[in-house]
C-alpha positions as CSV (number, residue, x, y, z in Angstrom):
1,X,-161.3,80.2,-128.3
2,X,-164.5,81.9,-129.2
3,X,-166.5,80.4,-132.0
4,X,-164.5,77.1,-132.0
5,X,-165.3,73.7,-130.8
6,X,-161.7,72.6,-130.4
7,X,-160.2,72.7,-126.9
8,X,-157.2,74.9,-126.2
9,X,-153.9,73.1,-125.7
10,X,-152.5,72.5,-122.2
11,X,-149.9,75.3,-122.7
12,X,-152.7,77.8,-123.7
13,X,-154.7,76.9,-120.6
14,X,-151.6,77.0,-118.4
15,X,-150.7,80.5,-119.7
16,X,-154.2,81.7,-118.8
17,X,-154.2,80.4,-115.3
18,X,-153.4,83.8,-113.7
19,X,-156.6,85.1,-115.4
20,X,-158.7,81.9,-114.8
21,X,-157.8,81.5,-111.1
22,X,-159.6,84.6,-109.9
23,X,-162.7,83.5,-111.8
24,X,-162.7,80.0,-110.3
25,X,-162.4,81.6,-106.8
26,X,-160.3,80.5,-103.9
27,X,-158.0,78.3,-106.0
28,X,-154.5,78.5,-104.6
29,X,-151.6,77.6,-106.8
30,X,-148.2,77.8,-105.0
31,X,-145.1,79.0,-107.0
32,X,-143.8,76.0,-109.1
33,X,-140.4,76.1,-107.3
34,X,-142.1,75.8,-104.0
35,X,-144.4,73.0,-105.1
36,X,-141.4,70.9,-106.1
37,X,-140.0,71.3,-102.6
38,X,-143.2,70.3,-100.8
39,X,-143.4,66.8,-99.4
40,X,-146.5,65.1,-100.6
41,X,-148.7,63.9,-97.7
42,X,-149.6,60.2,-97.4
43,X,-153.2,59.3,-98.3
44,X,-155.7,60.6,-95.8
45,X,-159.1,59.5,-94.7
46,X,-161.9,62.1,-94.3
47,X,-165.6,62.4,-93.7
48,X,-167.2,59.4,-95.2
49,X,-165.7,56.3,-93.4
50,X,-165.2,54.7,-96.8
51,X,-163.2,57.6,-98.4
52,X,-159.4,57.9,-98.6
53,X,-157.5,60.9,-99.7
54,X,-154.1,61.5,-101.3
55,X,-152.3,64.2,-103.3
56,X,-151.0,64.2,-106.9
57,X,-148.4,66.8,-108.1
58,X,-149.6,68.1,-111.5
59,X,-148.2,70.8,-113.8
60,X,-151.1,73.0,-112.4
61,X,-150.2,72.5,-108.8
62,X,-151.2,69.9,-106.1
63,X,-154.5,68.0,-106.7
64,X,-156.4,66.2,-103.9
65,X,-157.9,62.8,-104.8
66,X,-160.5,60.9,-102.8
67,X,-161.7,57.3,-103.3
68,X,-163.4,54.4,-101.7
69,X,-161.6,51.0,-101.9
70,X,-162.7,50.6,-105.5
71,X,-163.9,54.0,-107.0
72,X,-162.6,57.6,-107.4
73,X,-165.0,59.9,-105.6
74,X,-163.2,63.3,-106.0
75,X,-160.4,65.2,-107.6
76,X,-159.9,68.9,-106.7
77,X,-157.3,71.6,-107.0
78,X,-156.0,72.2,-103.5
79,X,-157.9,75.1,-102.1
80,X,-160.7,74.8,-104.7
81,X,-164.2,75.9,-103.8
82,X,-166.3,72.8,-102.6
83,X,-163.1,70.8,-101.9
84,X,-162.9,69.0,-98.6
85,X,-160.5,70.2,-95.9
86,X,-157.3,68.3,-95.4
87,X,-157.9,65.2,-93.4
88,X,-155.5,63.0,-91.4
89,X,-153.1,60.3,-92.9
90,X,-154.1,56.8,-94.0
91,X,-153.3,53.9,-96.3
92,X,-152.8,53.4,-100.1
93,X,-155.5,52.4,-102.5
94,X,-155.4,50.8,-106.0
95,X,-157.8,53.3,-107.5
96,X,-155.3,56.1,-106.7
97,X,-152.7,54.3,-108.8
98,X,-155.2,54.1,-111.7
99,X,-156.0,57.7,-111.3
100,X,-152.3,58.7,-111.3
101,X,-151.8,56.7,-114.5
102,X,-154.8,58.6,-116.1
103,X,-153.4,62.0,-114.9
104,X,-149.9,61.2,-116.1
105,X,-151.2,60.3,-119.6
106,X,-153.4,63.4,-119.7
107,X,-150.7,65.9,-118.6
108,X,-148.4,64.3,-121.1
109,X,-150.8,65.3,-123.8
110,X,-152.1,61.8,-124.5
111,X,-155.7,60.5,-124.4
112,X,-155.6,58.2,-121.4
113,X,-157.7,55.5,-123.1
114,X,-159.5,54.5,-119.9
115,X,-161.4,56.1,-117.1
116,X,-160.7,55.2,-113.5
117,X,-163.8,53.7,-111.7
118,X,-165.9,56.7,-110.6
119,X,-168.4,57.0,-107.8
120,X,-170.0,60.5,-108.4
121,X,-171.9,61.5,-105.3
122,X,-174.6,64.2,-105.9
123,X,-178.2,64.8,-106.6
124,X,-179.9,63.0,-109.5
125,X,-179.7,66.3,-111.5
126,X,-176.0,66.8,-110.7
127,X,-175.3,63.2,-111.8
128,X,-177.2,63.7,-115.0
129,X,-175.0,66.8,-115.8
130,X,-171.8,65.0,-114.9
131,X,-172.8,62.1,-117.1
132,X,-173.1,64.5,-120.0
133,X,-169.7,66.0,-119.2
134,X,-168.1,62.6,-119.5
135,X,-169.6,62.4,-123.1
136,X,-167.8,65.6,-124.3
137,X,-165.0,64.3,-126.5
138,X,-161.4,65.0,-125.7
139,X,-160.3,68.2,-127.4
140,X,-163.8,69.7,-127.8
141,X,-166.0,72.1,-125.9
142,X,-169.7,72.4,-125.2
143,X,-171.8,75.3,-123.9
144,X,-173.9,75.3,-120.7
145,X,-177.0,76.0,-122.9
146,X,-176.3,72.9,-125.0
147,X,-176.1,70.8,-121.9
148,X,-179.3,72.4,-120.6
149,X,-181.1,71.6,-123.8
150,X,-179.9,67.9,-123.7
151,X,-181.1,67.5,-120.2
152,X,-184.4,69.1,-121.0
153,X,-184.9,66.7,-123.9
154,X,-184.1,63.7,-121.7
155,X,-186.6,64.7,-119.0
156,X,-189.2,65.9,-121.6
157,X,-189.2,69.5,-120.2
158,X,-189.8,72.5,-122.5
159,X,-186.4,73.9,-121.3
160,X,-183.8,73.8,-118.6
161,X,-181.8,76.6,-117.0
162,X,-178.2,77.0,-118.1
163,X,-177.5,78.5,-114.7
164,X,-178.7,75.3,-113.0
165,X,-176.4,73.3,-115.2
166,X,-173.6,75.7,-114.3
167,X,-174.3,75.1,-110.6
168,X,-174.0,71.3,-111.2
169,X,-170.8,71.8,-113.2
170,X,-169.3,73.9,-110.5
171,X,-169.9,71.1,-108.0
172,X,-168.3,68.4,-110.1
173,X,-166.4,66.3,-107.5
174,X,-163.9,64.8,-110.0
175,X,-162.2,67.7,-111.9
176,X,-160.3,67.0,-115.1
177,X,-161.4,63.4,-115.5
178,X,-165.1,64.5,-115.5
179,X,-164.2,67.4,-117.9
180,X,-166.0,70.5,-116.5
181,X,-163.2,72.5,-118.1
182,X,-164.7,71.7,-121.5
183,X,-167.9,73.6,-120.8
184,X,-167.9,77.3,-122.0
185,X,-170.3,80.2,-122.2
186,X,-172.7,80.8,-125.1
187,X,-170.0,82.7,-127.0
188,X,-167.1,80.4,-126.2
189,X,-165.9,82.3,-123.2
190,X,-164.6,80.9,-120.0
191,X,-167.1,81.4,-117.2
192,X,-167.7,80.3,-113.6
């Protein structure tokens, strides 16, 4: 992918998962035959009294989704670093249905055409980075350095650390929808 601004296809990314997973750290993807046998847990409530959790079975493995009554607050690969532990069962939420529609379209190779309502919890700096991630067009990539330069321009700073941007990208609470996977190193390499 080096030297290009186009994003690799889903099949290219999926074929690289055995190499990407160790770099992401602590990401656990069960064997696909086993995943299809797993019963999906009901939605579960955890930590914030307004958050509910559920699971979504994707081609990349189980995803954990969290939401308030009205906004998506998190989307993680099960076992992903910075993901919450599994909480106890609870009730269904409309925002999960919207998120499932978005994920179904995305994994079918279509541009979803909408974004579920998001509530991104983090520091003001993290939120500014996540807002820039949402602006990266479908099928394109951006470097950490480019994002750092954009933030520096917004806050009128002479420069911004690409590593600080990388830290905020790593703590993105809504994977896939807030496209942290579209951010690459200075030479187009996968990092993180």
